[in-house]
Structures are given as structure tokens and as C-alpha cells.
C-alpha positions in Angstrom: -59.9 35.7 -53.8 -58.3 36.2 -50.4 -61.0 38.7 -49.5 -63.7 36.3 -50.3 -62.1 33.6 -48.0 -61.9 36.1 -45.1 -65.5 37.0 -45.4 -66.6 33.4 -45.5 -64.5 32.6 -42.3 -66.1 35.6 -40.4 -69.6 34.4 -41.4 -68.7 30.9 -40.1 -67.6 32.3 -36.7 -70.8 34.3 -36.4 -72.8 31.2 -37.2 -71.0 29.2 -34.4 -71.5 31.9 -31.8 -75.1 32.3 -32.6 -75.6 28.5 -32.4 -74.0 28.5 -28.9 -76.1 31.3 -27.7 -79.2 29.5 -28.9 -78.1 26.3 -27.3 -77.6 28.0 -23.9 -81.0 29.6 -24.1 -82.5 26.1 -24.7 -80.6 24.6 -21.8 -81.6 27.3 -19.3 -85.3 27.4 -20.3 -87.5 26.1 -17.4 -84.8 26.5 -14.6 -86.6 28.1 -11.4 -84.8 30.9 -9.7 -86.3 31.3 -6.2 -86.8 34.9 -5.1 -86.4 36.2 -1.5 -89.7 36.9 0.4 -91.4 40.2 -0.4 -90.8 41.4 3.2 -87.2 40.2 3.2 -85.9 43.8 3.7 -86.7 46.4 6.4 -87.8 48.8 3.7 -90.4 46.4 2.4 -91.8 45.3 5.7 -95.3 43.8 5.7 -97.8 46.2 7.2 -100.1 44.8 9.9 -103.1 47.1 9.8 -105.7 45.2 11.8 -105.4 43.0 14.9 -105.5 40.1 15.5 -103.2 39.2 12.6 -102.0 35.8 11.5 -100.0 34.8 8.5 -97.8 31.9 7.2 -95.0 32.2 4.6 -91.9 30.4 3.2 -88.8 32.2 4.5 -86.3 29.6 3.2 -84.8 32.1 0.7 -84.7 35.0 3.2 -81.4 37.0 3.2 -79.4 39.1 5.6 -78.8 42.8 5.7 -75.8 44.4 7.3 -78.0 46.6 9.5 -80.3 43.8 10.7 -80.7 44.1 14.5 -78.5 41.8 16.5 -79.4 42.8 20.1 -81.7 39.9 20.6 -79.3 37.2 19.4 -75.9 38.0 17.9 -74.7 34.6 16.9 -76.3 31.9 14.6 -78.9 34.3 13.1 -79.6 33.6 9.5 -81.9 35.5 7.0 -85.0 37.2 8.3 -88.3 38.9 7.3 -90.0 42.0 8.6 -93.5 43.1 9.8 -94.6 46.4 11.3 -97.6 47.7 13.2 -98.5 51.2 14.4 -100.3 50.9 17.8 -103.7 52.7 17.9 -103.9 52.7 21.7 -101.8 52.1 24.8 -101.8 48.4 25.9 -100.0 45.1 25.5 -99.1 43.4 22.2 -98.1 39.7 21.9 -96.3 38.3 18.9 -95.6 34.6 18.4 -94.0 32.2 15.9 -96.0 29.3 17.3 -96.5 26.7 14.5 -93.2 27.4 12.7 -91.2 24.3 11.6 -87.8 25.8 12.6 -86.2 27.7 15.4 -86.8 31.4 15.1 -85.4 34.6 16.6 -88.2 37.1 17.3 -87.8 40.7 18.4 -89.7 43.9 18.4 -88.0 47.2 17.6 -88.8 50.9 17.4 -87.1 53.8 15.6 -85.7 54.1 12.1 -83.5 51.9 9.9 -79.9 52.2 11.2 -81.1 53.5 14.5 -83.5 50.7 15.8 -84.1 50.3 19.5 -85.3 47.2 21.4 -88.8 47.2 22.8 -88.9 46.3 26.5 -87.9 42.6 27.0 -89.3 41.9 23.5 -86.9 39.0 22.5 -87.4 35.3 22.4 -85.9 32.3 20.6 -87.6 29.0 19.6 -90.1 27.5 17.1 -92.7 28.9 19.5 -91.0 32.2 20.3 -93.4 34.6 22.1 -92.9 38.2 23.1 -95.2 40.4 25.1 -94.6 44.1 25.6 -96.4 47.3 26.4 -97.1 49.4 23.3 -97.7 53.1 23.1 -100.4 54.6 20.9 -98.9 56.2 17.7 -95.6 54.2 17.9 -94.7 51.9 15.1 -93.2 48.6 16.1 -91.0 46.6 13.7 -90.9 42.8 14.1 -87.8 41.0 12.9 -88.2 37.2 12.5 -85.0 35.4 11.6 -83.9 31.8 11.5 -81.6 30.4 14.2 -78.9 28.3 12.7 -81.1 27.9 9.6 -82.0 30.4 6.9 -85.7 29.9 7.4 -88.6 27.6 6.5 -92.4 27.5 7.0 -93.0 30.5 9.3 -96.1 31.2 11.2 -96.4 34.7 12.6 -99.2 36.2 14.7 -99.8 39.5 16.5 -102.6 40.3 18.8 -103.5 42.6 21.7 -103.7 41.1 25.2 -105.3 42.6 28.3 -103.2 43.5 31.4 -103.2 40.8 34.1 -106.1 41.2 36.5 -104.0 41.1 39.8 -101.2 43.4 38.6 -101.9 46.1 41.2 -101.7 45.6 45.0 -105.3 46.8 45.4 -106.4 44.1 42.9 -104.7 41.2 44.7 -106.4 37.9 43.8 -107.9 36.5 47.0 -106.9 32.9 48.1 -110.0 31.5 49.8 -108.9 28.0 50.7 -105.7 25.9 51.0 -104.1 24.1 49.2 -104.0 26.6 46.4 -102.1 26.4 43.0 -102.0 29.1 40.3 -99.9 30.0 37.3 -99.0 33.7 37.6 -98.8 35.6 34.3 -96.0 38.2 34.5 -96.0 38.9 30.7 -98.4 41.8 31.1 -97.5 42.8 34.7 -96.0 46.0 35.8 -94.1 47.5 38.8 -95.9 50.0 41.0 -93.9 53.0 42.3 -94.4 52.2 46.0 -93.8 48.4 45.9 -91.6 47.3 48.9 -88.2 45.8 48.6 -87.6 42.0 49.1 -84.8 40.7 51.2 -84.4 37.7 48.9 -83.7 39.4 45.6 -83.6 42.7 43.7 -87.2 43.3 42.7 -87.3 47.0 42.0 -88.9 47.7 38.6 -89.4 43.9 38.1 -93.0 43.0 37.0 -95.1 41.6 39.8 -98.6 40.2 40.6 -100.4 40.0 43.9 -102.4 37.5 46.0 -104.0 37.9 49.4 -104.8 35.3 52.1 -106.8 35.8 55.3 -106.9 32.7 57.6 -109.9 32.1 59.8 -107.8 30.3 62.4 -104.1 30.4 63.5 -102.1 28.3 61.0 -98.7 28.0 59.3 -98.5 28.4 55.5 -95.9 27.3 53.0 -95.4 29.3 49.8 -93.5 27.7 46.9 -92.8 28.8 43.3 -91.7 26.7 40.4 -89.3 28.9 38.4 -85.6 29.5 38.6 -85.9 33.3 38.4 -89.2 34.0 40.3 -89.4 35.3 43.9 -92.3 35.1 46.2 -92.4 37.6 49.1 -95.0 37.8 51.9 -96.1 41.0 53.6 -98.6 42.4 56.0 -100.0 46.0 56.0 -102.9 48.0 54.6 -101.2 49.8 51.7 -98.0 49.6 49.7 -96.1 52.2 51.8 -97.2 50.4 55.0 -96.2 46.8 54.0 -93.8 44.9 56.2 -92.0 41.8 55.0 -92.8 38.5 56.8 -90.7 36.1 54.7 -89.6 35.5 51.1 -88.1 32.8 49.0 -86.0 33.0 45.8 -84.9 29.4 45.3 -87.0 27.4 42.8 -89.0 24.6 44.3 -88.0 25.4 47.9 -90.8 26.6 50.2 -90.9 29.4 52.6 -93.1 29.0 55.7 -94.8 31.7 57.8 -97.2 31.7 60.8 -100.5 33.2 59.9 -102.7 34.8 62.6 -106.5 34.5 62.3 -108.1 37.6 60.7 -104.8 39.1 59.5 -104.5 39.5 55.7 -101.2 38.4 54.2 -100.2 39.7 50.8 -98.0 37.5 48.5 -96.1 39.2 45.7 -94.7 37.1 42.9 -92.0 38.9 40.9 -90.0 37.7 37.9 -89.1 38.2 34.2 -91.8 39.2 31.8 -90.5 36.9 29.0 -89.8 33.3 30.0 -90.0 30.0 28.2 -90.3 28.3 31.6 -93.8 28.1 33.1 -94.4 29.6 36.5 -96.4 28.0 39.3 -97.3 29.2 42.8 -98.3 26.7 45.5 -99.8 27.6 48.9 -100.6 25.0 51.5 -100.8 24.5 55.2 -97.4 23.6 56.6 -96.8 20.0 57.4 -96.2 18.9 61.0 -92.9 19.8 62.5 -90.5 16.9 62.6 -87.4 17.9 64.6 -84.6 15.5 65.6 -81.7 15.5 68.0 -78.1 15.3 66.9 -75.1 14.9 69.2 -71.4 15.2 68.8 -70.3 11.8 70.3 -71.7 8.5 69.1 -70.2 6.5 72.0 -70.2 8.8 75.0 -68.5 8.0 78.3 -68.5 9.7 81.7 -65.4 11.5 80.5 -67.2 13.2 77.6 -69.0 16.5 77.3 -71.8 15.8 74.8 -72.9 18.6 72.5 -76.6 18.3 71.5 -78.5 20.2 68.7 -82.1 20.2 67.5 -82.4 20.1 63.7 -84.9 19.6 60.9 -84.6 18.1 57.5 -86.5 21.1 56.1 -83.9 23.9 56.3 -86.6 26.6 56.0 -87.9 25.6 59.4 -84.6 26.6 61.1 -83.5 27.9 63.4 -85.5 25.8 65.8 -85.6 26.6 69.5 -86.0 23.9 72.1 -86.2 23.2 75.8 -84.1 20.2 77.0 -84.6 17.4 79.4 -81.5 15.2 79.6 -83.1 12.3 81.4 -80.9 12.4 84.4 -82.8 15.0 86.4 -81.3 18.0 84.7 -82.8 20.4 82.1 -81.9 23.4 80.0 -84.1 26.4 79.0 -85.3 27.1 75.4 -82.5 28.2 73.1 -81.7 28.1 69.3 -78.1 27.3 70.1 -76.7 23.9 70.8 -76.4 22.7 74.4 -73.7 20.7 76.3 -74.2 18.1 78.9 -72.0 15.7 81.0 -73.4 12.4 82.4 -71.6 11.4 85.6 -72.6 7.7 85.5 -73.0 5.0 82.9 -76.6 4.2 81.9 -79.2 4.7 79.2 -80.8 8.1 79.3 -83.8 9.5 77.3 -83.2 13.0 76.1 -86.5 14.9 75.3 -87.0 18.2 73.6 -90.0 20.5 72.9 -89.0 22.3 69.6 -90.6 25.4 68.2 -90.1 26.6 64.6 -89.9 30.3 63.6 -93.5 30.2 62.3 -94.8 28.9 65.7 -95.2 25.2 65.1 -94.2 22.9 68.0 -93.3 19.3 68.3 -91.7 16.9 70.8 -88.8 14.6 70.0 -86.7 12.2 72.0 -83.5 10.2 71.7 -81.8 7.6 73.8 -78.2 8.1 74.9 -76.2 5.1 76.1 -73.3 6.2 78.3 -70.8 3.4 78.7 -67.2 3.8 79.9 -64.6 1.3 78.9 -61.1 2.0 80.3 -58.1 -0.1 80.6 -54.6 1.1 81.2 -51.0 0.0 81.4 -49.9 0.4 85.0 -46.5 -1.4 85.0 -43.9 -2.1 82.3 -41.0 -4.4 83.3 -38.0 -4.5 80.9 -34.4 -5.6 81.6 -32.0 -2.8 82.4 -29.2 -4.6 80.5 -28.6 -7.7 78.4 -26.0 -9.4 76.2 -26.2 -10.2 72.5 -27.9 -13.6 72.0 -29.5 -13.5 75.5 -33.3 -14.0 75.8 -35.0 -12.0 78.6 -38.6 -11.7 79.8 -40.6 -8.5 79.4 -43.8 -8.0 81.3 -46.7 -5.6 80.7 -49.4 -5.2 83.4 -52.9 -4.0 82.5 -55.5 -2.8 85.0 -59.3 -2.6 84.4 -61.9 -1.5 87.0 -65.2 -1.2 84.9 -66.2 -4.0 82.5 -64.7 -7.4 81.6 -62.6 -6.7 78.5 -60.7 -8.6 75.8 -57.4 -6.6 75.5 -54.5 -6.9 73.1 -51.0 -5.8 73.9 -48.5 -5.2 71.1 -44.8 -4.9 72.0 -42.4 -3.0 69.8 -38.6 -2.3 70.0 -36.6 0.5 68.6 -32.9 0.0 67.9 -32.3 2.6 65.2 -34.8 5.0 63.6 -38.0 3.0 63.5 -40.2 0.7 65.7 -40.3 -3.0 65.0 -43.0 -5.3 66.3 -41.7 -7.9 68.8 -44.9 -9.7 69.6 -48.7 -9.6 70.3 -50.6 -11.1 73.2 -54.4 -11.1 73.7 -55.9 -11.9 77.1 -59.1 -11.6 79.1 -59.0 -8.8 81.5 -61.7 -9.0 84.2 -62.9 -5.9 86.1 -61.3 -5.7 89.5 -60.6 -2.7 91.8 -56.9 -3.7 92.4 -56.0 -6.7 90.3 -53.6 -6.4 87.3 -53.3 -8.8 84.4 -49.7 -9.7 83.3 -49.0 -9.9 79.5 -45.7 -11.8 79.2 -43.2 -11.3 76.3 -39.7 -12.5 75.6 -37.0 -10.9 73.4 -33.7 -12.3 72.2 -31.2 -9.5 71.8 -29.6 -9.3 68.3 -26.2 -8.3 67.1 -27.7 -5.1 65.8 -29.0 -4.3 69.3 -25.4 -4.9 70.6 -24.0 -2.8 67.8 -26.1 0.2 68.7 -25.8 -0.6 72.4 -29.3 0.6 73.4 -32.8 -0.8 72.8 -36.1 0.9 73.8 -39.4 -0.9 74.1 -42.9 0.3 73.6 -46.1 -1.4 74.8 -49.6 -0.5 73.4 -52.9 -1.9 74.6 -56.2 -1.8 72.6 -59.7 -3.2 73.2 -61.5 -5.5 70.8 -63.5 -3.6 68.1 -66.0 -1.9 68.4 -65.3 -1.1 72.0 -63.6 2.3 72.4 -61.3 3.1 75.3 -62.6 6.3 77.0 -59.1 7.3 78.2 -56.5 6.2 75.7 -53.7 8.4 77.2 -52.7 5.5 79.5 -52.8 2.9 76.8 -49.2 3.3 75.6 -45.9 3.2 77.5 -42.2 3.6 76.4 -39.5 2.1 78.5 -36.2 3.4 79.6 -33.6 2.0 77.1 -32.0 -1.3 77.9 -28.2 -1.4 77.6 -27.0 -4.2 75.3 -23.4 -5.5 75.1 -21.7 -8.2 73.0 -22.1 -11.9 73.8 -20.2 -13.7 76.6 -17.9 -15.4 74.0 -17.1 -12.0 72.5 -16.3 -10.6 75.9 -14.0 -13.6 76.7 -12.3 -13.2 73.4 
């Protein structure tokens, strides 16, 4: 009987397990399990056998492998897919992800799994990532396309051959027939020729370059400007690469360089920069604008006691250093120089300073500036203070001011010093006419204090200033400190 119950219990457990298994099968029926793309792994790379090639695919389930290349972008790279192509001839290949709905990391590699090497400058990041590189016949190139900060999405991938840029070689320089001229240099399929000259603006050896030539029919000045942070434009003269001599160059984006161009001479412009760049490049050539020099000086309110330093300058720093001849307007001149000049006017008056300026490229222009020389000069010529006083006694202090040039409004401030600091006693403002011998008296009075008597000595200081904005040309005689006044106690204290 016990044996029968055990067999019945075992059958019941088997029935429950079977029912649970059947229920799980029912619940999981119809659930979709997405698979990684077929070219998710290097070993299953999609073969590109004919060019041009274009494809679209969903890479949202792409995965990562431990040996996926990281040289193009180490951080934020998610799962990727692979394509490969064996070049049938030497030439340039261009791969893009233009049209993708997410940011991609695109690179081209050669070699074998575990030992992949980067193709030259074949790396770019973006939803329109584009790489262009020179391929060698018989070499297989592996293209890794990964997501940047996302696993993937709707990917568009294209690969096609592209021709070398037409003006890659010096002998194939593109002629510029008229100014102004604007072009967009293509450096993606450019190379570096063995004998290309150096540039004084930047290191350009082995950097891709394209060439342009310009031969003016008349003497002119030309500005050359590039729009790109990493692109350099250099200007040369000469008949061949080994003979080239640099005229000028510019490596700062949007800043022009200017050169003088002689009629009948051919000038070669070389544009160098990175092969891969998301920033478009533009080259602008134009006739230089008229030279607009101006005169700067060291003193804004000169007097006959000043040596004035003059300079010729330009708002366009690429036009400097300017040279200039000088006419100071008082019958004196100075020869041409690129340095500043110094001049001293011996009499008050308004003078017109005139220059003829010349830029390094040969442009000339005239500029002038008025200089008003006006000398204001008052001075303290006499300072009367008492030699002694008693506490509580009030005594007169007189300050005399002389003026020989212009009628002035002058202010005298009187200070006293008993201990460690100066204290203002009073202020007086008076009209001071110009006179060869007359002096104007500024009267003050001071009542000596117990503190003055305690110390026993009081010094006075007088300072004269002119009404703003007039500047005193010789301020060294505008302040006087007296011999100290001896101060004793009051008469009552003395009697006591």
C-alpha cells in the first residue's frame, strides 16, 4: 500500500513539472530576439567587390570585440560593423557615412586581426564622417564603422574611388587669371612633392599641398587669405621647386598676408593643410586695399618742455612695419625710417605733422595730424609762515604764486603736520593773471592747538593746482614745505 502511494506522488510531481514546462513554452512563443548584424565581427566583414559601393543597414544591435581598433577614437565607442575591399589599382578611395542617423566613428585599417594598422589619416567622426586615403593595388583595407556614444542605428556606408586633385603638383598649378579670386582647395587627395620648399609660417614638410599661380599685367599689391584654422598659404617666386624663394606666408585663419607683385613675374601660391578636415577651406585673393596709416604720439597735451615721440601705424598689422618720412610743421623734417621719431617744439602753437608712409609691399599713402603745443606753468615762489607761535594764537600764512604764460584759475591747499600725517588747514582758489613779475598772494590763517604745543613743532605744506583739464607743464615747483614753526604753551600757561 505504501509503495502505491509513493508511485502516485512521483507521477503527480512529473505532471506538475511537465505542466510548468509547457506553460513557459506558451509564454515565450512569439518573443523576438534581435540578432547582431551579419558583419558585426571582423571575421565576417562584408566584402566590397565593386566600386562605387553603397549600402544601408541597421546597426542598433552591433556588439563590441576586445580587439576592435581604438586608434581613431578610444573613448565613447560603442558596437561596430566591418567592411573590406581589396584595391585593384593605386589611387584614392573615399569612404563616408553620410546619411546615417547617428554619430559614427569611421576608420580604415590594414593588416590582420590583432595586428591592424591605421591607413594614412583615415579617421573621422560624425553622422557624415568622411575619410580619403591613398590605396595601393593588392592591399586589403578594412573599414570599421562604430557608434559614438550610441550602439548604432540606421547606418549609410559608401565607398568609391576619387581622382587626384588637378593642381597637386607644382607644374600643374592652377592659374589665377583675374582678381578677386576665390576657390576651395581640396587637400583630401593632395600629396607632398620631394623638393617642395619650407614655409617660415609653419611646418609643412610632408603635409599635403596644392598650387596656384598668378602673373599680374601691371604692378600691384595682392592679399592672400585662407579660411581654416590649420591651413597655411605661402607665396613664392622661381621657375622650379628647387629654385623657389619665399615672398610671404600666413598661418592665421582669416588674417590676410600682402605682397607686392611685379608686372610679368609669376607668383606661386601653395596651400598646405590636413588631408582630413570637417572644416571647409577657402582661399581668397584680391588687390590690396589702399594704405591707411595714422600717426600716434606719446603725449596728448604737449608743452615746450616735452620731447614728443611719434610713430606711424596701421590698423592692419600685416602692413607693418611701415616706413615714413616726417614733416613736423615747424620747418624741421626727418628722413624715412621704420622706427619712431622724437621731436621738441620750442614755442606754443598748432602744428600739422605730415608723413609719407610706405608698406613692405610698396603701397604708399600720406597722413597728417595736428599737434597743439600749449604750456601752462604756475609755481609757488614764496611761502611765509611764522617762525614761532603760542597755543591758541592765530597767525597769518601766505602763499605767493607766479604765472607768466596764460591767465589761470589756481587752487592752493594748505596742510600742516604735527605728528605722523598731514592735515588740511584750508583751500583758496584765485584768478592768477599772466605777468612777467607779478605774484598773487593766497592768504591763510591758522590757530595753533594744544596738540601743536604738546609736540612743540608744526610744519606747513602748500600745494597749487590748475583747474581741470589744464595740466601744469612743470609741476616740480607746485609744492613747498616750510621750515617748522616752534609752538609753545599759551600766555596764561606761561604766567602760571
